C-alpha positions as CSV (number, residue, x, y, z in Angstrom):
1,M,-16.7,-34.0,-56.0
2,T,-17.9,-37.6,-55.4
3,P,-15.2,-39.4,-53.7
4,P,-14.0,-42.5,-54.7
5,S,-16.1,-45.8,-53.5
6,H,-13.6,-47.1,-51.1
7,L,-12.9,-43.9,-49.5
8,A,-16.4,-42.6,-49.3
9,H,-16.9,-43.7,-45.7
10,F,-13.7,-42.0,-44.3
11,K,-14.6,-39.3,-41.8
12,D,-12.5,-37.7,-39.1
13,H,-9.5,-39.3,-40.7
14,V,-6.0,-38.2,-41.5
15,I,-4.8,-37.4,-45.1
16,I,-1.0,-38.2,-45.6
17,C,0.2,-35.8,-48.6
18,G,3.3,-37.6,-49.9
19,Y,4.6,-41.3,-49.1
20,G,8.3,-40.7,-49.2
21,S,10.1,-42.2,-46.1
22,L,8.6,-39.9,-43.6
23,G,5.0,-40.1,-45.3
24,R,5.7,-44.2,-44.7
25,T,6.9,-44.0,-41.1
26,L,4.1,-41.7,-40.4
27,A,1.5,-44.1,-41.9
28,M,3.0,-47.0,-39.8
29,N,2.8,-45.2,-36.7
30,L,-0.7,-44.3,-37.4
31,A,-1.6,-47.9,-38.2
32,A,-0.3,-49.2,-35.1
33,A,-2.3,-46.1,-33.1
34,Q,-5.5,-47.6,-35.0
35,I,-6.0,-43.7,-36.2
36,P,-8.0,-43.8,-39.8
37,F,-5.9,-42.1,-42.7
38,V,-5.7,-42.5,-46.3
39,V,-2.5,-41.5,-48.4
40,I,-2.3,-39.5,-51.7
41,D,0.7,-39.3,-53.8
42,N,1.0,-38.9,-57.4
43,Q,4.2,-41.5,-57.9
44,R,3.0,-45.0,-58.9
45,Q,6.1,-46.6,-57.2
46,R,5.2,-45.1,-53.8
47,L,1.7,-45.9,-54.0
48,R,2.3,-49.6,-54.8
49,L,4.4,-49.7,-51.6
50,A,1.5,-48.3,-49.8
51,Q,-0.7,-51.1,-51.2
52,Q,1.7,-53.9,-50.2
53,S,1.7,-52.5,-46.9
54,G,-2.2,-52.4,-46.8
55,H,-2.6,-48.9,-46.4
56,P,-5.6,-47.0,-47.8
57,F,-4.2,-44.8,-50.8
58,Y,-5.5,-42.7,-53.5
59,R,-3.5,-41.7,-56.8
60,G,-4.0,-37.8,-57.3
61,D,-2.7,-36.8,-60.7
62,D,-2.2,-33.1,-59.6
63,L,-2.0,-32.8,-55.6
64,M,-2.2,-29.2,-55.8
65,D,-5.8,-29.6,-57.5
66,E,-8.6,-29.1,-54.8
67,N,-10.6,-31.8,-56.4
68,E,-7.8,-34.2,-55.6
69,L,-8.2,-33.2,-52.0
70,L,-11.9,-33.6,-52.0
71,A,-11.5,-37.0,-53.5
72,V,-9.9,-38.2,-50.3
73,G,-12.4,-36.5,-48.1
74,V,-10.4,-33.4,-47.2
75,D,-14.0,-31.7,-46.3
76,R,-14.6,-34.3,-43.6
77,A,-11.1,-35.1,-42.2
78,R,-9.5,-34.2,-39.1
79,T,-6.1,-33.8,-40.1
80,L,-3.9,-33.2,-43.2
81,V,-0.1,-33.8,-42.9
82,A,1.7,-32.3,-45.9
83,V,5.2,-34.1,-46.4
84,L,6.0,-33.6,-49.8
85,P,9.7,-33.5,-50.5
86,D,9.5,-29.5,-52.0
87,D,8.5,-27.0,-49.2
88,A,6.3,-25.0,-52.3
89,S,4.1,-27.7,-52.9
90,N,3.4,-28.3,-49.1
91,V,2.7,-24.4,-48.9
92,F,0.3,-24.6,-51.4
93,I,-1.6,-27.7,-50.3
94,T,-1.6,-25.9,-47.0
95,L,-3.8,-22.9,-48.6
96,I,-6.1,-25.1,-50.5
97,A,-6.7,-27.7,-48.0
98,R,-7.4,-24.5,-45.2
99,R,-9.8,-22.9,-47.3
100,L,-11.6,-26.2,-48.1
101,N,-11.8,-27.1,-44.4
102,P,-11.4,-24.1,-41.8
103,N,-11.5,-26.5,-38.9
104,L,-8.8,-29.1,-40.4
105,Q,-6.0,-29.6,-38.2
106,I,-2.8,-29.0,-40.8
107,L,0.7,-30.4,-40.2
108,A,3.2,-29.5,-43.0
109,Y,7.0,-30.3,-43.5
110,G,9.6,-27.8,-44.5
111,E,12.7,-28.6,-45.7
112,L,14.4,-25.2,-45.0
113,P,14.0,-23.4,-41.5
114,A,12.9,-20.5,-43.2
115,T,10.0,-22.3,-44.7
116,E,8.2,-22.7,-41.2
117,S,6.9,-19.0,-41.0
118,K,5.4,-19.2,-44.9
119,L,3.8,-22.7,-43.9
120,R,2.2,-21.1,-40.8
121,F,1.0,-17.8,-42.8
122,A,-0.4,-20.4,-45.5
123,G,-2.4,-22.1,-42.6
124,A,-0.6,-25.0,-40.8
125,D,-1.2,-25.5,-37.2
126,H,2.0,-27.2,-36.9
127,V,5.3,-27.3,-38.8
128,V,8.0,-29.9,-38.8
129,L,11.3,-29.3,-39.8
130,P,14.5,-31.7,-40.4
131,S,15.8,-30.8,-37.0
132,S,12.4,-32.4,-34.8
133,I,11.1,-35.0,-37.6
134,S,9.6,-37.6,-35.8
135,A,6.8,-39.5,-36.9
136,Q,5.6,-40.3,-33.3
137,R,6.1,-36.5,-32.8
138,I,3.5,-35.9,-35.7
139,V,1.2,-38.7,-34.0
140,Q,1.1,-36.9,-30.9
141,L,0.4,-33.3,-32.7
142,I,-2.5,-35.1,-34.4
143,T,-4.1,-36.4,-31.6
144,R,-3.5,-33.0,-29.4
145,P,-6.0,-30.0,-29.9
146,T,-4.4,-26.6,-31.4
147,V,-5.4,-23.1,-32.0
148,L,-4.4,-21.8,-35.6
149,D,-1.8,-19.1,-35.4
150,F,-1.9,-17.0,-38.3
151,L,1.3,-14.7,-39.0
152,E,0.6,-11.2,-40.4
153,E,4.1,-9.8,-40.9
154,K,4.6,-7.8,-44.1
155,E,7.9,-9.7,-44.2
156,E,6.2,-13.2,-44.2
157,R,3.7,-12.4,-46.9
158,S,6.6,-11.2,-48.9
159,H,8.6,-14.7,-48.4
160,L,5.5,-16.5,-49.2
161,I,4.8,-14.8,-52.6
162,E,8.6,-15.4,-53.1
163,L,8.0,-19.3,-52.5
164,L,5.1,-19.8,-54.5
165,S,6.9,-17.9,-57.6
166,Q,8.3,-21.2,-57.7
167,L,5.0,-23.1,-58.9
168,D,4.9,-20.0,-61.5
169,L,1.8,-18.6,-59.1
170,Q,1.1,-15.1,-58.4
171,I,-0.4,-13.1,-55.7
172,E,-3.1,-10.3,-57.1
173,E,-5.5,-7.9,-55.3
174,F,-8.5,-6.3,-57.0
175,T,-11.1,-3.9,-55.4
176,L,-14.7,-4.3,-56.7
177,P,-16.2,-1.0,-58.0
178,L,-19.9,-0.4,-57.6
179,E,-20.6,-1.4,-61.4
180,S,-18.7,-5.0,-60.8
181,P,-20.4,-8.1,-62.0
182,L,-19.4,-9.9,-58.9
183,L,-20.9,-8.0,-56.8
184,G,-23.1,-9.9,-54.3
185,L,-21.5,-13.3,-55.5
186,A,-20.1,-15.9,-53.2
187,I,-16.6,-16.6,-53.4
188,A,-17.3,-20.0,-54.8
189,E,-19.4,-18.6,-57.6
190,V,-16.6,-16.0,-58.6
191,E,-14.0,-19.0,-58.3
192,A,-16.2,-20.9,-60.9
193,K,-16.3,-17.9,-63.1
194,G,-12.6,-18.4,-63.4
195,R,-13.2,-21.8,-64.2
196,G,-10.6,-23.0,-61.6
197,R,-7.8,-20.5,-63.0
198,F,-7.5,-18.8,-59.5
199,I,-8.4,-19.3,-55.5
200,I,-9.5,-16.4,-53.3
201,V,-7.1,-16.5,-50.3
202,A,-8.4,-13.3,-48.3
203,V,-10.9,-10.6,-48.6
204,R,-10.4,-6.9,-47.1
205,R,-13.6,-5.7,-46.5
206,C,-14.4,-1.8,-47.0
207,N,-14.2,-1.1,-43.2
208,G,-10.5,-2.5,-43.1
209,S,-10.8,-5.6,-41.6
210,L,-9.2,-8.5,-43.2
211,V,-10.8,-12.0,-43.5
212,T,-8.0,-14.6,-44.2
213,H,-9.0,-18.0,-45.5
214,P,-12.6,-16.7,-46.1
215,P,-15.6,-19.4,-46.4
216,L,-16.6,-20.2,-49.8
217,S,-19.9,-19.0,-49.0
218,L,-18.6,-15.3,-48.4
219,P,-20.7,-13.1,-50.4
220,L,-18.7,-10.1,-52.2
221,Q,-19.4,-6.3,-51.5
222,A,-18.9,-3.2,-53.4
223,K,-15.4,-1.8,-52.3
224,D,-14.2,-5.2,-51.4
225,T,-10.5,-5.9,-52.0
226,V,-9.9,-9.7,-53.0
227,I,-6.6,-11.2,-52.9
228,A,-6.6,-14.3,-55.2
229,L,-3.6,-16.6,-55.9
230,G,-3.2,-18.0,-59.5
231,Q,-1.5,-18.2,-62.8
232,A,-0.5,-14.5,-63.6
233,A,-1.8,-14.3,-67.0
234,E,-4.9,-16.1,-66.3
235,I,-6.0,-14.1,-63.4
236,Q,-4.8,-10.7,-64.6
237,T,-7.0,-11.3,-67.6
238,F,-10.0,-12.3,-65.4
239,F,-9.5,-9.7,-63.3
240,R,-9.3,-6.8,-65.6
241,Q,-12.6,-7.8,-67.1
242,H,-14.4,-7.9,-63.7
243,A,-12.9,-5.2,-61.8
244,P,-11.6,-2.1,-63.8
245,R,-9.7,-1.0,-60.7
246,Y,-7.7,-4.1,-60.5
247,R,-3.9,-3.6,-59.6
248,R,-1.4,-6.0,-59.0
249,F,-0.9,-7.2,-55.0
250,R,2.1,-5.2,-53.6
251,I,3.5,-5.7,-50.1
């Protein structure tokens, strides 16, 4: 996707998803630290505040659409901060951002303490809770190198699925039989066939190894089990057409 002209030059920048009170304070701190950033929000009133403060911004109608994140250069950014007011949206944005840029540093806000493990499983490097909210702390996290820590406990996956259900999303899995027309296709090609109705979040190879947040260029092989996230009705229809051994993802 071609980025807006005023954002085309942005590189190694910070993306602030959400311009509420925490997002505004964070933007002010980043500006003071002379760290390049762009704000993305879907509320006109909030974006007017960003404009009045002289902060670069972009209006995204659907912040959970990967094209909106690409418009603000998520593939070229160094850090994304998800500080939207609801935890489910922050989890989904984290999932999308991680797959679009595996090297991205992701900081996410969680209103409830129980959300921390879900955000980390989704791909967040750091989670900020109300008890530890500090815009200056987030700025410090942005400037520190981190190591991605994925949670793999079944209980955490179950909680993640429960949270995503608030967005009417379903995690499904299907195993590719030898006759599947998807064999040899890259993940990006499979998602294109699905017309954006789902994203592939993991692939379990036939040897049992699990590839989480797989690259879009990863080709699918016979007997791979693909784990995808999307609208339940749409994703089930697609999978049944292309993988006769389809079955719903179970924990």
